[in-house]
mmCIF file as gemmi writes it, N, C-alpha and C atoms, coordinates in Angstrom:
data_model
loop_
_atom_site.group_PDB
_atom_site.id
_atom_site.type_symbol
_atom_site.label_atom_id
_atom_site.label_alt_id
_atom_site.label_comp_id
_atom_site.label_asym_id
_atom_site.label_entity_id
_atom_site.label_seq_id
_atom_site.pdbx_PDB_ins_code
_atom_site.Cartn_x
_atom_site.Cartn_y
_atom_site.Cartn_z
_atom_site.occupancy
_atom_site.B_iso_or_equiv
_atom_site.pdbx_formal_charge
_atom_site.auth_seq_id
_atom_site.auth_asym_id
_atom_site.pdbx_PDB_model_num
ATOM 1 N N . PRO Axp A 1 ? -4.495 13.495 -7.588 1 0 ? 1 A 1
ATOM 2 C CA . PRO Axp A 1 ? -3.475 14.228 -8.354 1 0 ? 1 A 1
ATOM 3 C C . PRO Axp A 1 ? -3.512 13.832 -9.836 1 0 ? 1 A 1
ATOM 4 N N . ALA Axp A 2 ? -3.108 14.732 -10.699 1 0 ? 2 A 1
ATOM 5 C CA . ALA Axp A 2 ? -3.049 14.418 -12.13 1 0 ? 2 A 1
ATOM 6 C C . ALA Axp A 2 ? -1.888 13.485 -12.428 1 0 ? 2 A 1
ATOM 7 N N . ILE Axp A 3 ? -0.752 13.708 -11.763 1 0 ? 3 A 1
ATOM 8 C CA . ILE Axp A 3 ? 0.437 12.867 -11.931 1 0 ? 3 A 1
ATOM 9 C C . ILE Axp A 3 ? 0.973 12.511 -10.554 1 0 ? 3 A 1
ATOM 10 N N . LEU Axp A 4 ? 1.295 11.241 -10.362 1 0 ? 4 A 1
ATOM 11 C CA . LEU Axp A 4 ? 1.874 10.775 -9.105 1 0 ? 4 A 1
ATOM 12 C C . LEU Axp A 4 ? 3.202 10.102 -9.409 1 0 ? 4 A 1
ATOM 13 N N . LEU Axp A 5 ? 4.274 10.574 -8.788 1 0 ? 5 A 1
ATOM 14 C CA . LEU Axp A 5 ? 5.589 9.959 -8.918 1 0 ? 5 A 1
ATOM 15 C C . LEU Axp A 5 ? 5.809 9.087 -7.694 1 0 ? 5 A 1
ATOM 16 N N . ALA Axp A 6 ? 6.083 7.799 -7.91 1 0 ? 6 A 1
ATOM 17 C CA . ALA Axp A 6 ? 6.224 6.851 -6.807 1 0 ? 6 A 1
ATOM 18 C C . ALA Axp A 6 ? 7.54 6.089 -6.959 1 0 ? 6 A 1
ATOM 19 N N . ASP Axp A 7 ? 8.481 6.359 -6.078 1 0 ? 7 A 1
ATOM 20 C CA . ASP Axp A 7 ? 9.791 5.703 -6.112 1 0 ? 7 A 1
ATOM 21 C C . ASP Axp A 7 ? 9.775 4.533 -5.138 1 0 ? 7 A 1
ATOM 22 N N . GLU Axp A 8 ? 9.724 3.318 -5.676 1 0 ? 8 A 1
ATOM 23 C CA . GLU Axp A 8 ? 9.681 2.084 -4.883 1 0 ? 8 A 1
ATOM 24 C C . GLU Axp A 8 ? 8.569 2.141 -3.822 1 0 ? 8 A 1
ATOM 25 N N . PRO Axp A 9 ? 7.317 2.382 -4.242 1 0 ? 9 A 1
ATOM 26 C CA . PRO Axp A 9 ? 6.24 2.52 -3.256 1 0 ? 9 A 1
ATOM 27 C C . PRO Axp A 9 ? 5.956 1.252 -2.461 1 0 ? 9 A 1
ATOM 28 N N . THR Axp A 10 ? 6.405 0.103 -2.953 1 0 ? 10 A 1
ATOM 29 C CA . THR Axp A 10 ? 6.169 -1.153 -2.24 1 0 ? 10 A 1
ATOM 30 C C . THR Axp A 10 ? 7.435 -1.669 -1.564 1 0 ? 10 A 1
ATOM 31 N N . GLY Axp A 11 ? 8.522 -0.911 -1.664 1 0 ? 11 A 1
ATOM 32 C CA . GLY Axp A 11 ? 9.783 -1.335 -1.059 1 0 ? 11 A 1
ATOM 33 C C . GLY Axp A 11 ? 9.644 -1.494 0.447 1 0 ? 11 A 1
ATOM 34 N N . ASN Axp A 12 ? 10.229 -2.543 0.987 1 0 ? 12 A 1
ATOM 35 C CA . ASN Axp A 12 ? 10.234 -2.831 2.426 1 0 ? 12 A 1
ATOM 36 C C . ASN Axp A 12 ? 8.844 -3.093 3.009 1 0 ? 12 A 1
ATOM 37 N N . LEU Axp A 13 ? 7.886 -3.421 2.15 1 0 ? 13 A 1
ATOM 38 C CA . LEU Axp A 13 ? 6.553 -3.782 2.639 1 0 ? 13 A 1
ATOM 39 C C . LEU Axp A 13 ? 6.351 -5.281 2.488 1 0 ? 13 A 1
ATOM 40 N N . ASP Axp A 14 ? 5.546 -5.85 3.376 1 0 ? 14 A 1
ATOM 41 C CA . ASP Axp A 14 ? 5.193 -7.26 3.191 1 0 ? 14 A 1
ATOM 42 C C . ASP Axp A 14 ? 4.217 -7.356 2.017 1 0 ? 14 A 1
ATOM 43 N N . SER Axp A 15 ? 3.953 -8.566 1.563 1 0 ? 15 A 1
ATOM 44 C CA . SER Axp A 15 ? 3.145 -8.742 0.352 1 0 ? 15 A 1
ATOM 45 C C . SER Axp A 15 ? 1.735 -8.176 0.506 1 0 ? 15 A 1
ATOM 46 N N . ARG Axp A 16 ? 1.153 -8.307 1.675 1 0 ? 16 A 1
ATOM 47 C CA . ARG Axp A 16 ? -0.206 -7.796 1.895 1 0 ? 16 A 1
ATOM 48 C C . ARG Axp A 16 ? -0.262 -6.271 1.766 1 0 ? 16 A 1
ATOM 49 N N . ASN Axp A 17 ? 0.663 -5.591 2.414 1 0 ? 17 A 1
ATOM 50 C CA . ASN Axp A 17 ? 0.669 -4.134 2.337 1 0 ? 17 A 1
ATOM 51 C C . ASN Axp A 17 ? 1.124 -3.643 0.963 1 0 ? 17 A 1
ATOM 52 N N . GLY Axp A 18 ? 2.028 -4.381 0.322 1 0 ? 18 A 1
ATOM 53 C CA . GLY Axp A 18 ? 2.434 -4.041 -1.039 1 0 ? 18 A 1
ATOM 54 C C . GLY Axp A 18 ? 1.253 -4.095 -1.992 1 0 ? 18 A 1
ATOM 55 N N . GLU Axp A 19 ? 0.42 -5.119 -1.861 1 0 ? 19 A 1
ATOM 56 C CA . GLU Axp A 19 ? -0.779 -5.231 -2.703 1 0 ? 19 A 1
ATOM 57 C C . GLU Axp A 19 ? -1.761 -4.106 -2.404 1 0 ? 19 A 1
ATOM 58 N N . ALA Axp A 20 ? -1.858 -3.699 -1.135 1 0 ? 20 A 1
ATOM 59 C CA . ALA Axp A 20 ? -2.756 -2.596 -0.775 1 0 ? 20 A 1
ATOM 60 C C . ALA Axp A 20 ? -2.304 -1.298 -1.45 1 0 ? 20 A 1
ATOM 61 N N . VAL Axp A 21 ? -1.004 -1.062 -1.475 1 0 ? 21 A 1
ATOM 62 C CA . VAL Axp A 21 ? -0.467 0.125 -2.15 1 0 ? 21 A 1
ATOM 63 C C . VAL Axp A 21 ? -0.766 0.047 -3.645 1 0 ? 21 A 1
ATOM 64 N N . MET Axp A 22 ? -0.553 -1.127 -4.249 1 0 ? 22 A 1
ATOM 65 C CA . MET Axp A 22 ? -0.824 -1.286 -5.676 1 0 ? 22 A 1
ATOM 66 C C . MET Axp A 22 ? -2.304 -1.079 -5.981 1 0 ? 22 A 1
ATOM 67 N N . GLN Axp A 23 ? -3.178 -1.535 -5.108 1 0 ? 23 A 1
ATOM 68 C CA . GLN Axp A 23 ? -4.615 -1.325 -5.307 1 0 ? 23 A 1
ATOM 69 C C . GLN Axp A 23 ? -4.939 0.165 -5.285 1 0 ? 23 A 1
ATOM 70 N N . LEU Axp A 24 ? -4.347 0.904 -4.369 1 0 ? 24 A 1
ATOM 71 C CA . LEU Axp A 24 ? -4.562 2.35 -4.309 1 0 ? 24 A 1
ATOM 72 C C . LEU Axp A 24 ? -4.075 3.017 -5.595 1 0 ? 24 A 1
ATOM 73 N N . LEU Axp A 25 ? -2.897 2.612 -6.088 1 0 ? 25 A 1
ATOM 74 C CA . LEU Axp A 25 ? -2.377 3.184 -7.335 1 0 ? 25 A 1
ATOM 75 C C . LEU Axp A 25 ? -3.293 2.853 -8.515 1 0 ? 25 A 1
ATOM 76 N N . ARG Axp A 26 ? -3.817 1.628 -8.552 1 0 ? 26 A 1
ATOM 77 C CA . ARG Axp A 26 ? -4.761 1.243 -9.619 1 0 ? 26 A 1
ATOM 78 C C . ARG Axp A 26 ? -6.013 2.128 -9.578 1 0 ? 26 A 1
ATOM 79 N N . GLU Axp A 27 ? -6.534 2.358 -8.376 1 0 ? 27 A 1
ATOM 80 C CA . GLU Axp A 27 ? -7.731 3.186 -8.233 1 0 ? 27 A 1
ATOM 81 C C . GLU Axp A 27 ? -7.469 4.618 -8.687 1 0 ? 27 A 1
ATOM 82 N N . LEU Axp A 28 ? -6.311 5.154 -8.328 1 0 ? 28 A 1
ATOM 83 C CA . LEU Axp A 28 ? -5.958 6.505 -8.773 1 0 ? 28 A 1
ATOM 84 C C . LEU Axp A 28 ? -5.86 6.556 -10.295 1 0 ? 28 A 1
ATOM 85 N N . HIS Axp A 29 ? -5.235 5.525 -10.884 1 0 ? 29 A 1
ATOM 86 C CA . HIS Axp A 29 ? -5.096 5.472 -12.344 1 0 ? 29 A 1
ATOM 87 C C . HIS Axp A 29 ? -6.459 5.358 -13.024 1 0 ? 29 A 1
ATOM 88 N N . GLN Axp A 30 ? -7.323 4.526 -12.482 1 0 ? 30 A 1
ATOM 89 C CA . GLN Axp A 30 ? -8.674 4.384 -13.045 1 0 ? 30 A 1
ATOM 90 C C . GLN Axp A 30 ? -9.453 5.694 -12.951 1 0 ? 30 A 1
ATOM 91 N N . GLY Axp A 31 ? -9.099 6.516 -11.97 1 0 ? 31 A 1
ATOM 92 C CA . GLY Axp A 31 ? -9.73 7.82 -11.811 1 0 ? 31 A 1
ATOM 93 C C . GLY Axp A 31 ? -9.129 8.891 -12.702 1 0 ? 31 A 1
ATOM 94 N N . GLY Axp A 32 ? -8.136 8.512 -13.513 1 0 ? 32 A 1
ATOM 95 C CA . GLY Axp A 32 ? -7.564 9.455 -14.469 1 0 ? 32 A 1
ATOM 96 C C . GLY Axp A 32 ? -6.155 9.917 -14.174 1 0 ? 32 A 1
ATOM 97 N N . ALA Axp A 33 ? -5.59 9.506 -13.055 1 0 ? 33 A 1
ATOM 98 C CA . ALA Axp A 33 ? -4.231 9.934 -12.71 1 0 ? 33 A 1
ATOM 99 C C . ALA Axp A 33 ? -3.194 9.178 -13.539 1 0 ? 33 A 1
ATOM 100 N N . THR Axp A 34 ? -2.111 9.86 -13.849 1 0 ? 34 A 1
ATOM 101 C CA . THR Axp A 34 ? -0.947 9.227 -14.462 1 0 ? 34 A 1
ATOM 102 C C . THR Axp A 34 ? -0.02 8.824 -13.332 1 0 ? 34 A 1
ATOM 103 N N . ILE Axp A 35 ? 0.406 7.566 -13.323 1 0 ? 35 A 1
ATOM 104 C CA . ILE Axp A 35 ? 1.295 7.053 -12.281 1 0 ? 35 A 1
ATOM 105 C C . ILE Axp A 35 ? 2.645 6.751 -12.917 1 0 ? 35 A 1
ATOM 106 N N . CYS Axp A 36 ? 3.689 7.359 -12.408 1 0 ? 36 A 1
ATOM 107 C CA . CYS Axp A 36 ? 5.056 7.06 -12.832 1 0 ? 36 A 1
ATOM 108 C C . CYS Axp A 36 ? 5.732 6.395 -11.637 1 0 ? 36 A 1
ATOM 109 N N . MET Axp A 37 ? 5.991 5.102 -11.759 1 0 ? 37 A 1
ATOM 110 C CA . MET Axp A 37 ? 6.482 4.32 -10.625 1 0 ? 37 A 1
ATOM 111 C C . MET Axp A 37 ? 7.82 3.67 -10.949 1 0 ? 37 A 1
ATOM 112 N N . VAL Axp A 38 ? 8.741 3.754 -10.011 1 0 ? 38 A 1
ATOM 113 C CA . VAL Axp A 38 ? 10.016 3.044 -10.103 1 0 ? 38 A 1
ATOM 114 C C . VAL Axp A 38 ? 9.9 1.809 -9.225 1 0 ? 38 A 1
ATOM 115 N N . THR Axp A 39 ? 10.233 0.64 -9.785 1 0 ? 39 A 1
ATOM 116 C CA . THR Axp A 39 ? 10.227 -0.588 -8.995 1 0 ? 39 A 1
ATOM 117 C C . THR Axp A 39 ? 11.257 -1.559 -9.545 1 0 ? 39 A 1
ATOM 118 N N . HIS Axp A 40 ? 11.778 -2.394 -8.671 1 0 ? 40 A 1
ATOM 119 C CA . HIS Axp A 40 ? 12.655 -3.488 -9.076 1 0 ? 40 A 1
ATOM 120 C C . HIS Axp A 40 ? 11.895 -4.813 -9.037 1 0 ? 40 A 1
ATOM 121 N N . ASP Axp A 41 ? 10.622 -4.761 -8.678 1 0 ? 41 A 1
ATOM 122 C CA . ASP Axp A 41 ? 9.81 -5.96 -8.512 1 0 ? 41 A 1
ATOM 123 C C . ASP Axp A 41 ? 8.946 -6.182 -9.752 1 0 ? 41 A 1
ATOM 124 N N . GLU Axp A 42 ? 9.29 -7.185 -10.543 1 0 ? 42 A 1
ATOM 125 C CA . GLU Axp A 42 ? 8.565 -7.472 -11.782 1 0 ? 42 A 1
ATOM 126 C C . GLU Axp A 42 ? 7.086 -7.767 -11.55 1 0 ? 42 A 1
ATOM 127 N N . ARG Axp A 43 ? 6.739 -8.317 -10.385 1 0 ? 43 A 1
ATOM 128 C CA . ARG Axp A 43 ? 5.319 -8.592 -10.105 1 0 ? 43 A 1
ATOM 129 C C . ARG Axp A 43 ? 4.498 -7.314 -10.157 1 0 ? 43 A 1
ATOM 130 N N . PHE Axp A 44 ? 5.052 -6.241 -9.634 1 0 ? 44 A 1
ATOM 131 C CA . PHE Axp A 44 ? 4.328 -4.979 -9.627 1 0 ? 44 A 1
ATOM 132 C C . PHE Axp A 44 ? 4.456 -4.261 -10.964 1 0 ? 44 A 1
ATOM 133 N N . ALA Axp A 45 ? 5.573 -4.425 -11.64 1 0 ? 45 A 1
ATOM 134 C CA . ALA Axp A 45 ? 5.762 -3.8 -12.956 1 0 ? 45 A 1
ATOM 135 C C . ALA Axp A 45 ? 4.761 -4.34 -13.968 1 0 ? 45 A 1
ATOM 136 N N . GLN Axp A 46 ? 4.303 -5.565 -13.778 1 0 ? 46 A 1
ATOM 137 C CA . GLN Axp A 46 ? 3.351 -6.171 -14.716 1 0 ? 46 A 1
ATOM 138 C C . GLN Axp A 46 ? 2.001 -5.453 -14.736 1 0 ? 46 A 1
ATOM 139 N N . HIS Axp A 47 ? 1.733 -4.628 -13.749 1 0 ? 47 A 1
ATOM 140 C CA . HIS Axp A 47 ? 0.473 -3.881 -13.706 1 0 ? 47 A 1
ATOM 141 C C . HIS Axp A 47 ? 0.494 -2.672 -14.637 1 0 ? 47 A 1
ATOM 142 N N . ALA Axp A 48 ? 1.668 -2.301 -15.119 1 0 ? 48 A 1
ATOM 143 C CA . ALA Axp A 48 ? 1.837 -1.055 -15.874 1 0 ? 48 A 1
ATOM 144 C C . ALA Axp A 48 ? 1.305 -1.151 -17.3 1 0 ? 48 A 1
ATOM 145 N N . ASP Axp A 49 ? 0.81 -0.018 -17.808 1 0 ? 49 A 1
ATOM 146 C CA . ASP Axp A 49 ? 0.432 0.09 -19.218 1 0 ? 49 A 1
ATOM 147 C C . ASP Axp A 49 ? 1.686 0.205 -20.083 1 0 ? 49 A 1
ATOM 148 N N . ARG Axp A 50 ? 2.742 0.758 -19.505 1 0 ? 50 A 1
ATOM 149 C CA . ARG Axp A 50 ? 4.008 0.94 -20.22 1 0 ? 50 A 1
ATOM 150 C C . ARG Axp A 50 ? 5.141 0.704 -19.238 1 0 ? 50 A 1
ATOM 151 N N . THR Axp A 51 ? 6.176 -0.003 -19.686 1 0 ? 51 A 1
ATOM 152 C CA . THR Axp A 51 ? 7.364 -0.196 -18.855 1 0 ? 51 A 1
ATOM 153 C C . THR Axp A 51 ? 8.592 0.265 -19.622 1 0 ? 51 A 1
ATOM 154 N N . VAL Axp A 52 ? 9.496 0.9 -18.891 1 0 ? 52 A 1
ATOM 155 C CA . VAL Axp A 52 ? 10.773 1.34 -19.442 1 0 ? 52 A 1
ATOM 156 C C . VAL Axp A 52 ? 11.846 0.714 -18.564 1 0 ? 52 A 1
ATOM 157 N N . HIS Axp A 53 ? 12.703 -0.101 -19.164 1 0 ? 53 A 1
ATOM 158 C CA . HIS Axp A 53 ? 13.767 -0.767 -18.424 1 0 ? 53 A 1
ATOM 159 C C . HIS Axp A 53 ? 15.078 -0.025 -18.655 1 0 ? 53 A 1
ATOM 160 N N . LEU Axp A 54 ? 15.781 0.248 -17.547 1 0 ? 54 A 1
ATOM 161 C CA . LEU Axp A 54 ? 17.066 0.941 -17.606 1 0 ? 54 A 1
ATOM 162 C C . LEU Axp A 54 ? 18.188 0.01 -17.193 1 0 ? 54 A 1
ATOM 163 N N . PHE Axp A 55 ? 19.358 0.227 -17.77 1 0 ? 55 A 1
ATOM 164 C CA . PHE Axp A 55 ? 20.573 -0.476 -17.362 1 0 ? 55 A 1
ATOM 165 C C . PHE Axp A 55 ? 21.707 0.523 -17.457 1 0 ? 55 A 1
ATOM 166 N N . ASP Axp A 56 ? 22.389 0.744 -16.347 1 0 ? 56 A 1
ATOM 167 C CA . ASP Axp A 56 ? 23.479 1.726 -16.288 1 0 ? 56 A 1
ATOM 168 C C . ASP Axp A 56 ? 23.049 3.087 -16.828 1 0 ? 56 A 1
ATOM 169 N N . GLY Axp A 57 ? 21.821 3.483 -16.481 1 0 ? 57 A 1
ATOM 170 C CA . GLY Axp A 57 ? 21.328 4.8 -16.863 1 0 ? 57 A 1
ATOM 171 C C . GLY Axp A 57 ? 20.852 4.927 -18.297 1 0 ? 57 A 1
ATOM 172 N N . GLN Axp A 58 ? 20.843 3.838 -19.046 1 0 ? 58 A 1
ATOM 173 C CA . GLN Axp A 58 ? 20.412 3.86 -20.442 1 0 ? 58 A 1
ATOM 174 C C . GLN Axp A 58 ? 19.123 3.053 -20.606 1 0 ? 58 A 1
ATOM 175 N N . ILE Axp A 59 ? 18.228 3.524 -21.461 1 0 ? 59 A 1
ATOM 176 C CA . ILE Axp A 59 ? 17.009 2.774 -21.76 1 0 ? 59 A 1
ATOM 177 C C . ILE Axp A 59 ? 17.375 1.582 -22.633 1 0 ? 59 A 1
ATOM 178 N N . VAL Axp A 60 ? 17.039 0.387 -22.154 1 0 ? 60 A 1
ATOM 179 C CA . VAL Axp A 60 ? 17.312 -0.829 -22.923 1 0 ? 60 A 1
ATOM 180 C C . VAL Axp A 60 ? 16.023 -1.471 -23.437 1 0 ? 60 A 1
ATOM 181 N N . GLU Axp A 61 ? 14.89 -1.04 -22.9 1 0 ? 61 A 1
ATOM 182 C CA . GLU Axp A 61 ? 13.606 -1.548 -23.379 1 0 ? 61 A 1
ATOM 183 C C . GLU Axp A 61 ? 12.514 -0.549 -23.013 1 0 ? 61 A 1
ATOM 184 N N . ASP Axp A 62 ? 11.62 -0.319 -23.945 1 0 ? 62 A 1
ATOM 185 C CA . ASP Axp A 62 ? 10.48 0.571 -23.739 1 0 ? 62 A 1
ATOM 186 C C . ASP Axp A 62 ? 9.297 -0.117 -24.399 1 0 ? 62 A 1
ATOM 187 N N . ARG Axp A 63 ? 8.37 -0.629 -23.586 1 0 ? 63 A 1
ATOM 188 C CA . ARG Axp A 63 ? 7.28 -1.404 -24.194 1 0 ? 63 A 1
ATOM 189 C C . ARG Axp A 63 ? 5.931 -1.033 -23.593 1 0 ? 63 A 1
ATOM 190 N N . MET Axp A 64 ? 4.932 -1.135 -24.452 1 0 ? 64 A 1
ATOM 191 C CA . MET Axp A 64 ? 3.544 -0.915 -24.062 1 0 ? 64 A 1
ATOM 192 C C . MET Axp A 64 ? 2.922 -2.273 -23.754 1 0 ? 64 A 1
ATOM 193 N N . ALA Axp A 65 ? 1.982 -2.282 -22.824 1 0 ? 65 A 1
ATOM 194 C CA . ALA Axp A 65 ? 1.284 -3.528 -22.483 1 0 ? 65 A 1
ATOM 195 C C . ALA Axp A 65 ? 0.439 -3.979 -23.667 1 0 ? 65 A 1
ATOM 196 N N . ALA Axp A 66 ? 0.28 -5.282 -23.775 1 0 ? 66 A 1
ATOM 197 C CA . ALA Axp A 66 ? -0.518 -5.833 -24.888 1 0 ? 66 A 1
ATOM 198 C C . ALA Axp A 66 ? -1.994 -5.696 -24.625 1 0 ? 66 A 1
């Protein structure tokens, strides 16, 4: 897909399966797909090229990866 929307794709998964999902998302991104992912897990958010942090529905941080 050109764009993939993923709402908590690793939620309720053990660490092994969560990493497998993240690997699949990385492969899709490397193939040219745009991934828009919602997560509360900072470990997985660190994989992003860009992160947008929300608080009470407002953007409080919008940063690009270094």
